[in-house]
C-alpha positions in Angstrom: 61.5 255.0 145.5 58.6 252.3 144.9 57.6 251.4 141.2 54.8 253.4 139.6 52.8 252.1 136.9 49.9 253.4 134.7 48.1 252.1 131.7 46.1 254.0 128.6 43.6 252.4 126.1 42.3 253.9 123.3 38.8 255.1 122.7 36.3 255.2 120.0 37.7 258.9 119.4 41.5 258.0 119.0 41.8 254.3 118.1 43.7 253.4 114.7 40.7 253.0 111.4 42.3 251.1 109.2 39.1 250.2 107.6 39.9 251.7 103.9 43.3 250.5 103.5 43.5 247.1 101.6 47.2 246.0 102.8 48.3 246.4 106.3 52.4 245.9 106.8 53.0 245.8 110.3 53.1 248.3 113.5 55.1 251.7 114.0 55.7 253.0 117.8 57.1 256.4 118.6 58.0 256.8 122.7 60.9 257.9 125.1 61.9 255.4 127.6 64.6 257.0 130.1 67.0 254.7 131.8 64.6 252.8 134.6 61.5 252.7 132.7 59.7 250.7 130.3 56.3 250.3 128.0 54.4 247.1 127.0 51.3 246.7 125.0 48.2 244.6 123.5 46.2 244.9 120.6 42.6 244.2 119.7 40.2 245.3 117.0 36.5 246.7 117.5 34.6 243.8 117.0 31.9 242.9 120.0 33.7 239.4 120.4 37.6 240.8 120.2 39.8 239.9 122.9 43.4 241.4 123.8 45.9 239.9 122.0 49.9 239.7 121.7 51.9 238.0 118.9 53.4 234.5 119.4 56.6 234.5 117.8 56.9 230.8 118.6 53.3 229.6 116.8 53.9 232.8 114.3 50.3 233.7 115.5 48.0 236.4 117.8 47.1 234.6 121.3 44.8 235.8 124.5 46.3 237.3 126.8 45.4 235.2 129.9 44.0 238.7 132.1 41.5 240.7 129.7 40.1 242.7 132.7 43.8 244.6 132.1 45.5 246.4 134.8 48.6 248.1 134.4 50.2 245.0 136.2 49.1 242.7 134.1 49.5 244.2 130.7 53.6 245.2 132.0 53.4 241.3 132.2 51.6 239.8 129.2 52.3 242.8 126.8 54.8 243.2 123.9 58.0 245.7 124.1 58.0 248.3 121.7 60.6 245.7 119.8 58.5 243.2 119.7 55.3 244.9 118.3 57.5 246.4 115.5 58.8 243.2 114.8 55.1 241.8 114.0 55.2 240.5 110.2 52.9 241.9 107.4 51.7 238.0 107.3 50.3 239.1 110.7 48.2 241.7 109.9 45.4 240.6 107.7 43.4 239.8 110.5 42.8 243.6 111.1 42.2 244.7 107.2 38.8 246.6 107.1 38.9 247.5 111.0 39.4 249.4 113.6 42.4 249.2 116.0 42.4 249.3 119.7 46.1 249.8 121.4 46.4 249.4 125.3 50.0 250.5 126.8 51.0 250.4 129.8 54.0 252.7 131.0 56.3 251.9 134.4 58.7 254.0 135.9 61.2 252.9 139.1 62.4 256.5 139.5 61.8 260.0 139.0 61.9 260.1 135.2 58.9 259.2 133.2 58.9 257.3 129.7 56.5 258.9 127.1 54.3 257.5 123.9 54.2 259.6 121.4 52.4 257.7 118.7 51.6 253.9 118.1 50.9 253.9 114.4 49.4 250.6 112.3 51.0 251.4 109.0 49.6 249.9 105.8 49.1 250.8 102.0 46.6 252.6 100.5 46.6 250.5 96.9 47.1 253.7 95.0 50.4 255.5 94.4 49.6 258.8 96.2 47.3 260.3 98.5 46.7 264.0 98.8 44.8 266.1 101.5 43.9 269.5 101.5 43.1 271.5 104.5 42.2 275.6 104.8 42.5 277.4 107.9 40.8 280.2 109.5 42.3 283.7 108.3 44.8 285.3 110.6 43.8 289.1 110.8 46.7 291.1 111.1 44.9 294.9 111.2 40.9 295.8 111.2 41.2 298.7 109.7 44.3 299.0 107.5 46.7 297.1 105.5 50.1 296.6 107.2 53.8 295.0 106.7 54.1 291.2 106.5 57.5 290.8 108.0 58.1 287.4 108.0 56.4 283.8 107.9 57.7 280.7 109.4 56.3 277.2 108.7 57.4 274.6 111.2 56.9 270.9 109.7 57.9 267.3 109.5 58.6 265.7 106.4 59.4 261.8 106.8 60.2 259.4 103.2 58.0 260.8 100.3 55.6 263.0 102.9 55.7 266.4 101.6 53.9 269.8 102.8 53.0 272.3 100.5 51.6 275.7 102.3 50.0 278.1 100.3 48.7 281.9 101.3 46.2 284.1 100.2 46.3 288.1 101.6 43.7 290.3 101.8 44.3 293.8 100.7 43.9 297.3 102.4 40.1 297.1 100.1 38.8 293.9 101.8 39.7 292.1 98.5 41.0 288.2 98.5 43.8 287.3 96.1 44.6 283.8 94.9 46.5 281.3 96.5 50.2 280.9 96.1 52.8 279.9 97.2 53.4 281.6 100.9 57.3 282.9 99.8 56.0 284.8 97.2 54.8 287.1 100.0 58.5 287.3 101.1 60.4 289.0 98.0 61.9 292.3 98.1 58.9 294.7 97.8 57.4 294.2 101.0 53.5 292.5 100.9 51.0 294.7 103.2 47.7 292.9 103.9 44.7 293.5 106.4 44.6 289.7 106.7 46.3 286.2 105.8 45.0 282.7 105.3 46.8 279.8 104.6 45.8 276.5 102.6 48.1 273.2 103.2 48.1 270.2 100.9 49.7 267.1 102.2 50.9 264.0 99.8 52.4 260.4 101.0 53.2 257.5 99.0 53.0 255.2 101.6 50.6 255.6 104.5 51.7 254.5 107.6 55.6 255.1 106.6 55.5 258.4 105.2 54.6 261.6 107.4 53.5 265.0 106.4 52.5 266.9 109.3 52.3 271.0 109.8 53.1 271.9 113.2 52.6 275.6 113.1 52.9 278.8 110.9 54.0 282.4 112.5 53.1 285.0 111.2 54.9 288.1 112.3 53.7 291.7 111.2 53.5 295.7 111.8 50.4 295.6 114.2 51.5 298.6 116.7 50.8 302.5 116.2 54.2 303.0 116.1 55.1 300.7 113.1 51.5 302.1 111.4 53.5 305.4 111.7 56.7 304.1 110.4 55.8 304.5 106.7 54.4 307.1 104.6 53.2 310.4 106.5 51.6 312.0 109.3 50.0 315.4 109.7 49.0 317.6 112.4 46.7 320.4 111.9 46.1 323.1 114.2 42.5 324.4 114.9 41.0 327.1 112.8 40.8 330.4 113.6 38.6 333.3 112.5 41.0 336.6 113.2 38.3 338.9 112.0 40.7 340.9 110.1 42.2 339.8 106.7 45.5 337.9 107.2 48.3 337.8 104.7 51.1 336.6 106.3 52.3 333.5 108.9 55.5 332.6 110.6 55.5 329.0 112.3 58.1 327.2 114.8 57.9 324.1 115.0 60.0 321.9 118.0 60.6 318.4 118.0 63.1 315.5 118.6 65.8 315.0 116.0 65.0 311.8 113.9 67.5 310.7 111.2 65.7 309.7 107.7 62.5 312.3 108.7 61.2 315.3 107.0 59.0 318.0 108.2 57.0 320.6 105.9 55.1 323.3 106.5 51.8 324.6 105.0 49.0 327.5 105.3 45.4 327.6 104.6 44.0 331.2 104.1 40.0 332.1 103.3 36.8 334.3 103.7 34.3 333.5 106.6 31.7 331.9 105.6 28.3 333.0 106.9 25.6 331.3 109.2 21.6 331.7 109.0 19.6 331.2 111.6 15.9 330.5 112.0 15.3 331.2 108.3 11.4 330.8 107.6 10.5 328.6 105.0 7.1 329.0 105.4 3.9 326.3 107.5 3.1 323.1 107.0 -0.1 321.7 105.4 0.6 318.0 105.9 1.8 317.4 102.2 5.7 317.5 101.0 7.1 320.8 100.0 9.9 321.7 98.1 11.4 325.1 98.9 14.3 327.0 98.0 17.0 328.6 100.3 17.0 332.6 100.4 21.3 332.2 99.9 22.5 329.8 97.7 26.2 330.9 96.8 28.6 328.2 98.3 26.3 326.4 100.4 28.1 323.7 102.6 27.0 320.2 103.4 27.4 320.7 106.9 26.1 322.8 109.6 22.2 322.2 107.9 19.3 321.8 110.3 15.5 321.7 109.9 12.9 322.6 112.5 9.0 321.9 113.1 7.5 324.6 115.7 11.7 324.7 117.0 12.1 321.2 117.4 14.9 319.8 115.1 14.2 316.8 112.8 16.1 313.5 112.0 18.0 313.7 109.1 16.0 310.6 107.4 13.0 312.6 107.4 14.0 315.5 104.4 16.0 315.8 102.0 18.5 318.8 101.5 20.6 319.9 98.7 23.8 321.7 98.8 24.1 322.1 95.2 21.0 324.3 94.2 19.5 324.9 97.8 16.4 322.8 97.8 14.8 321.0 100.5 12.1 318.9 100.4 10.0 318.1 103.4 6.7 317.2 104.9 5.2 319.4 108.2 2.1 319.0 110.0 -1.0 321.0 109.3 0.4 325.0 110.9 4.0 323.8 112.3 6.2 327.0 111.7 9.0 325.6 109.3 12.5 327.2 110.2 16.2 326.2 108.8 19.9 326.9 110.1 22.5 326.5 107.2 25.8 328.1 106.2 26.7 329.5 102.8 29.8 331.3 101.3 31.7 327.9 102.7 35.0 327.8 100.7 37.2 324.8 101.0 40.6 324.9 102.9 43.4 325.7 100.0 46.7 324.3 101.6 49.7 326.4 100.4 53.6 325.4 101.3 54.9 327.5 103.5 58.7 328.7 103.5 61.6 327.0 104.9 63.2 329.2 107.2 65.8 328.3 109.7 66.7 325.7 112.2 68.1 326.2 115.9 68.9 323.7 118.7 66.9 323.9 121.5 68.7 325.7 124.3 67.8 323.3 127.3 67.5 320.0 125.7 70.1 318.9 122.9 67.8 316.0 121.4 65.2 319.1 120.7 65.4 321.1 117.4 63.3 324.2 116.6 62.2 324.6 112.5 60.9 328.1 111.2 58.3 328.6 107.9 57.6 332.0 106.3 54.5 332.6 104.5 53.6 335.8 102.7 51.1 336.3 99.8 53.0 338.7 97.4 50.5 338.3 94.3 46.7 338.0 94.0 46.8 334.2 93.4 48.4 333.8 96.7 45.6 333.0 99.2 44.2 335.6 102.0 41.8 335.6 104.5 40.6 336.4 108.2 39.9 332.6 108.5 43.4 330.6 109.3 45.0 327.4 109.8 48.4 325.8 109.3 49.6 321.9 109.1 52.8 320.5 109.4 53.6 317.4 107.3 56.0 314.6 109.1 57.7 312.0 106.6 59.2 309.1 107.3 61.6 308.1 104.4 62.4 304.6 103.6 64.6 302.9 101.2 67.5 299.8 100.9 71.0 299.4 101.3 72.8 296.7 99.4 75.8 294.8 100.1 76.9 297.1 102.7 80.6 296.0 104.1 80.7 296.4 107.8 84.1 294.8 108.7 85.6 291.2 108.8 85.0 288.4 110.7 87.1 287.9 114.1 85.3 284.6 115.1 83.6 286.3 117.7 80.7 289.0 118.1 81.5 292.4 116.5 78.4 295.1 116.5 78.1 297.9 114.0 75.6 300.4 114.0 73.6 301.2 110.8 72.9 303.7 109.0 69.6 303.6 109.4 66.6 301.8 111.1 66.4 298.4 109.5 63.6 296.6 109.3 62.6 293.7 111.3 63.0 290.6 108.9 64.0 292.2 106.3 67.8 292.0 106.8 70.1 289.5 104.7 73.9 289.0 106.4 76.7 287.4 104.7 78.7 285.3 105.1 75.2 282.7 105.1 76.5 280.8 108.4 76.9 283.9 110.1 75.2 284.3 113.5 73.8 287.5 113.8 70.9 289.7 116.0 69.5 293.2 115.5 68.8 295.6 118.4 65.5 297.7 116.7 66.1 300.2 120.0 69.7 301.2 118.7 70.2 300.1 115.1 73.2 298.0 116.3 73.8 294.6 114.5 76.1 292.2 116.3 77.2 289.4 113.4 79.6 286.9 114.5 81.3 285.5 111.5 84.5 283.0 110.5 87.8 284.8 111.2 88.8 286.5 107.9 85.3 286.9 106.7 84.2 289.6 104.8 80.8 290.7 106.7 78.0 292.5 104.5 74.8 293.1 105.2 71.6 294.2 102.6 68.3 295.7 104.5 65.4 297.8 104.2 65.2 300.3 105.8 62.2 303.1 107.6 62.9 306.0 109.9 61.4 305.9 113.3 58.2 308.1 113.6 58.7 311.6 113.9 56.3 313.4 116.6 56.1 317.2 117.5 57.0 318.7 121.2 55.4 322.0 120.3 54.2 324.9 117.7 53.9 328.4 117.7 51.6 330.2 114.5 51.5 334.0 114.4 49.4 335.4 111.8 49.5 338.8 110.6 47.3 341.1 108.4 
C-alpha cells in the first residue's frame, strides 16, 4: 500500500492561548499511533515575524526548519516526534510566555490504520494555587405539563491529578418553581424526585493548568415521559356520558370488564341529581346606546356555563358584556332599538359522587385475562341522592410500594432469573452482593442476576403497578 500523509495546522479559532500564564512548563501530546503509522510536530507563536521551529536538543534552543511553506512531507521530515516535543524542558518555554501558540501536525500511514491526534497541550502554571470555573447549562424539559419521575442521572467526567468536577442540579416543580442548586445525587435518594424540568451547573477546579484535567463529558437524565408512565402512579378515571332519563332514578347496577393487573384497585361511584332548566330567548329589553344592568327572571342555582347574549338575534362576544351567576346581573351596552335577549341555565346542581357497593367478580368465559366486576347502588334514605340525571365513574388506582432486602436465592456463578412479586421501577433497584451483575426486564418483571457461587442474592426495589385500562362497562339505572 502506498504511503499516505496529511497535515493539520491550528488557526485563530483553536490555537493555544497561554497569554494569561506567567509560567510555562512544556508540552503534552495525546495521540494514538497504530503499527505502520507516525506523527511529527512543529511549533510557532502568533507573532507576525514568527517562523515554524523545532527544538534542537544539541544546542538546547529553538531553530527554524528549512521549509517554511509547510507540506505533509516537509513536516514529517523536519518535525519532532511526540517524545521529542514532550521532552522540551521548561527552560525552553520562556519564549512562549504571554503569547498564543500554533501547532502543525503531520500524520503518516503505510497501511489501512490511521493515527489519531486528540490534543496538543501547552502546560503551564497560572501563578495561583487554584483555578475554578463555573458553567451553567441550558435546562432540560422532562414534561411540558406535568411533573414526572426522575429515574436516574448519569454523569460522565474525567478528572486527572488535582482536577475536580462538581455537578449541581436545580429542578422545576409541578407549579413551575425552580429550586436551589444542590448536588445532583440528592435527587436520587429513597424518595422519588418529580420534576417538569432540570438544569445543571458544573464547577471545574484545577491546581496546575496543563497538568490537571477536569472535564465534563456528558450528563444523561432518565425520566418518565410516556403516557404509560404518567398513569403508572396515582389514579385514572373513566366517566360515562350524563343522561337525563326523564324519571327519577333510585338504583343502579354496574358491570366493568378489564384485564387483570396485579397491584391495582378498581372502585365505582354514581351521581344522581335533578335536571336543570334551560331558558331560551328571554327578553331583557331594548337598547338605547347606554350601558344597562338587568337581572334575569330566574336566579336560583344559575350555571356559569350555557349563557349567551344576543342583540337582534346576533350573539355577542363574551368580553363585551358581564354576567354574574351569583346574583343574575347582566351588564351590556346595546345600540338604540336593538332587541336584547339571553339564553341561560338555572336550577343547575353540580355532580355529587357517592360510592357504589362492590358486589362480585367473575372471569370472562372467552378470555381468561379478563375479569368482570359488579357494583350496586340503591338510595335507601333521604340523604342518599336520587334524580333523573345520572352518570357513573370508575376509578382505577395503581398501587405502589417498596420491598426491602428480599431474598431471591443463592448465587451459582451463572445467570439466574427471578420473578419479582411486583413491577419494579427502573432506576430504583439495588441488588446485593454489590459486585453481582444483573438486568431487569420491565415487560416480564424478571430480574436476572449473576452472583458468585454461594453468595446470598437479595434485592431492594421500589415498585408501582402497571396501568389499568377498561375493556367495557355497562350501567343500568332503575326507578
